[in-house]
N, C-alpha and C positions, 0 to 999 in steps of 0.2 A: 662188208665180210673181212675181218685179217686177213693182211698178205703176210711171208713167209718173213719179214725182216721185222714187220711188230711185232711177231709171236717168238722170238726168238729175244730184240729189246725188252720185252715186257719179259720173258726169262729172265735173264742175264737182268734188270733189277730185281726180283722172288729173289733168284738167285745171294744176289750182294744185300741186299737187304740183312737172307735171313743167313747170311756169313756170318757176317757185322754182329748182329746180333750175341747169335749164337757165342760169338769169338766175346763180346762182351763178359758175358752170360757165364766163361767158363773160366774168363780170368778173376771176375771177382769171386767167382767160390776159391778161386789156387789162394786167392787176397787173404776170406778168409782163416785159408787152412791153417798158410801161414805166417797170421797174427802172430799167436803164440812163442814162436822160433821169434819175426823180431820184432816183439817186444823183449824174451831172458837175449839173443844179441846187443842189441843195442839199450841197454838199461830201463826200460819205457818204463810208466809202473802200468800200472790198469786203465786207468783214465787215458792215456797221453795214449793208449791201441787205437783208437781209432782214431783217430788222425792223416795215417797210412788212405783209410777208405776215408775219409775222407778227400782228403790230395786226391785218388788215383780215380773218386768220381767232380771231383771238380775239374781236373783234366781232363778227362772222358767229353764232359757238357761242353764244357771252350768248347771242348774242337768238335763238335756237334752244333754250334752255335752259328761257330767259323765257318765251319763248312757245310751250315746251310745259309745264311743269309749268302756267299759266296756261291752257287747254288741259285738261289734268285738272282744275283743280278747279274753273270754270263750264264757260258752255254751249260747245265744239266752236267749231261753227257761227258765232261771232257771235270767239270769239276765234281760228279762219284766217283773216276779216274779218280782223281788225286786222292780220295778223302776210301780210296780201296789198301792205296799205298800207303798213306798217312797214319793211317790207325796203328799197322802191324808195326811197325816206325817204334810209333808213341812208343805198344808194348813193349815190344826189347829195350826199347831207350832208358826203361826205370828198370831191365832187371840188373840181380847183380852179374861183373865180369866174374865171378869165383867160379 
């Protein structure tokens, strides 16, 4: 039988993974919706509009790999907390300040 502490830990892990997945899906969709405006403001051609999407996916994938490796090397609990803090900051830093 699972203890109360392990049930809370499991619930927190499910909640955090679900939150990060939801955040990634939402921001990918927001970038897709914003692509025409980005292309117009930066005078991108139609073929160059794929670069912002690729840059976002590359940054997300690299961050995920980095924190996955750190989680394997160090204690998973501490690394998952840092990942939950860093991922929203990564998304906010890519927003224009207008």
